[in-house]
Every structure is written in structure tokens, then in C-alpha cells.
ZAKOLSE-512342 format. One record per residue (C-alpha): x, y, z; residue in one letter. Coordinates in steps of 0.1 Angstrom, whole numbers, padded with zeros to 4 digits, always signed. Last residue first. Example, Ala and Ser with C-alpha at 12.3 -4.5 7.8 and 13.67 -1.06 7.14 Angstrom:
2
+0137-0011+0071S;+0123-0045+0078A;
end
This chain:
44
-0056-0055+0000L;-0046-0067-0035G;-0019-0041-0044I;-0041-0024-0070E;-0072-0027-0049R;-0055-0010-0020K;-0043+0018-0042A;-0078+0024-0055Q;-0092+0026-0020N;-0064+0050-0009W;-0073+0074-0037P;-0043+0080-0061I;-0030+0116-0056G;-0011+0120-0088E;+0023+0132-0076R;+0023+0121-0040P;+0006+0087-0049T;+0027+0079-0080E;+0060+0072-0062E;+0045+0050-0035M;+0024+0033-0062L;+0055+0024-0082K;+0073+0011-0051S;+0042-0011-0042I;+0042-0025-0078E;+0079-0032-0077E;+0075-0049-0043L;+0047-0070-0057E;+0068-0081-0086Q;+0097-0089-0064P;+0074-0112-0044T;+0063-0101-0009V;+0069-0119+0023E;+0045-0109+0051E;+0052-0094+0084E;+0023-0093+0109D;+0011-0059+0117L;+0014-0045+0153A;-0016-0029+0168S;-0028+0007+0173I;-0064+0016+0182K;-0074+0052+0178L;-0103+0063+0200E;-0130+0085+0185M;
end
């Protein structure tokens, strides 16, 4: 399998989105939120 790496476009996030992302980043190591659930919660 070949790994392809590309640059991501920057996007502005609202303070509410930033707070949600920060919360998910803190919870993930402790509670192990599955990646698919995390993506749904942040709207990816």
C-alpha cells in the first residue's frame, strides 16, 4: 500500500467549532472515541 500525502487547505473555524475540537481532542485519549464518531461530531 502506498501512502499519499498532500497539503490540506486551511479553513477558518468558529469559536464554537474550536471549542468542540478541543473537547474531542481531550476526550479521545481518555475515552477512545472512534474516528468515525469524532468526524461526525465535528462535521467531516
